N, C-alpha and C positions, 0 to 999 in steps of 0.2 A: 814327473811327480812319482814319489815313492808309494806304491800301493802294496803294503805288506800286512797280512792278516792270517789268522789260523785257517786251515783248510775248510773248516765248518762254514766260514763266511763266503766261500766261493759262489754259492747259490744266490746270494744277495748281490755280490759284485757283478756277476754275470748279467743281472737284470738292468744294470746301468752302464754297462761296458761302453767305452768311447765317449761318455758324457763328462763334462766338468762337474765338480761338486755342486756348484750353484744351479746349473741346469738340472741336474739329477734331483736335487731337493725341491726345486720349484715344480718340475714336471710331475714328480710323484705326489706332491701336495695337491696339485690341481686334479690329477686323476682320481685320487682317493675321495676328495670332496665332491667331485662330479658324480661319483657313484653313491655316496652317502646322503647327499642333500635331499633326495626325493624319497627316502625310505619312510615307510610307515612305522608307527610305534611297535606294531607287531613284528615287523622285520628286524627292527633294532634289538628286539628281545629273542630273536631266533637263535636256536642252537641246532646245528645239523646232526648232532648226536647228544644223548643225555648228559654226558660228562664234559662236553666241549664248551668253550666260552661262547657267550652271546656276542653279537656284533659290537655292542657297547663295551664289553670286556676286551674284545680284540682291539678296538680303538684305544682303550686305556693302556693296553700292553704296548701298542705302538708309541704312545706318548711317553710312557715310563722308560722304554728302551732308548728312545731318542735322547731323553734327558741324561741317561747314564752314559751314552756314547759321547754326548757333548761335554760332559764332565771329564771323561777320559781324555778327550781331545784337548781340552784346556790344560789339564795337568801335564800331558805329554808335550804339548806345544811350548809350555813354559819350562821345559827341561827338568821336570820333576821325575826323578828316576825311581821313585818308590813303586814297587809292584802294586797294581790295582786289583782288587778282589773281583770275582764274578758276582752274580746275583741270582736269586731264585725267582724267575719270572712268575711261576705259579703262586708262590707265597705273596709276591707283590700284588698280583691281580686279586687274590682273595682279600687282602687288606684294603685295597682301593675301593671295593664295593661299587664298581662302576654301574651296576644295574640300577642303582638308586639315583644316578645322575641323568639329567635330560640329554637327549641327543644334541641339542643346541649347546649346552654347556660343554659337552665332550668335543664337539667340533670347534668351538671357540678355544678350548684348551689346546687342541691339536694345532690350530692356526697360530696361537701365541707361541707355542713351543717351537714350531717349525720356523716362524719368523726370527726367533732368537737364534736358532741354529744357522739359518741363512746368514744372519749378521755375524755370528761367531766365525764361521768358516771364511767369510769375506774379509774378516779382519786379519787373518793369518797370512804372513809373508811366506814365500815359497820355502824358505829354510824351516819354518815352523811346520808346514804341511808335510815336509819330508822327515821330521823327527819321529823316532820310534820309542816305544816304551813297552812295558809288560802289563797286560790285563788278562786276568783269568788264566795265568800261567802261559800265555802265548804272546809273542812279540807282535805289535800292531803299530801302524803308522797313523799319524793324525789324518792324513788324506783318506786313508781307508775307513776311518770311523765315519766320516761324512758320507762317503759313498755307500757304506753298509747301512746307514740310517735310511737313505733313500731307497736302496734295494730291499731293505726289510719292510718298508711301507708297501712297495709294489708286490712283494711276496704275499703279504697279508691281503692286499687288494685282490690278487688273483684267487686266493682262498675264499674270500667273501663272494666273488663272482661265481666261482665254480661249485662251492659247497653250500653257501647260504642262500644265494639268489638264483639257483639253477632252475627253479620252477617257473 
């Protein structure tokens, strides 16, 4: 399997090293939800510093990023050679207004998004997973997009555990 991505994504890929895309997506989904399901409303609104995102906003960021990477994966898997633009995650998060959503709505949205991703990556043949394209000025493979999504989830789960729930 061709795992090609910008050096920036190494930190996410390292978190799922040795796992298949399907296993990485399912494992990271279960781990995130196991941590979030028991949080109080106060914890969901927690910001570990004044200008940092709340846990609700972190989950919205995970959802939005996953959707963008799934879109990139589909375009590249279908041999679309058009360069794909990057996105401003801060602007997306501000526009999403996640703090007005309920924790249940956000967890349902995450589950729906993740199940769609699991289905998408399961549908790709090995030749599609190995295809590469350009996203945000860097070459990336379809397989890498799925693993990055799972690793990105785990990265933010680690931040939630160490910075938001450390008390």
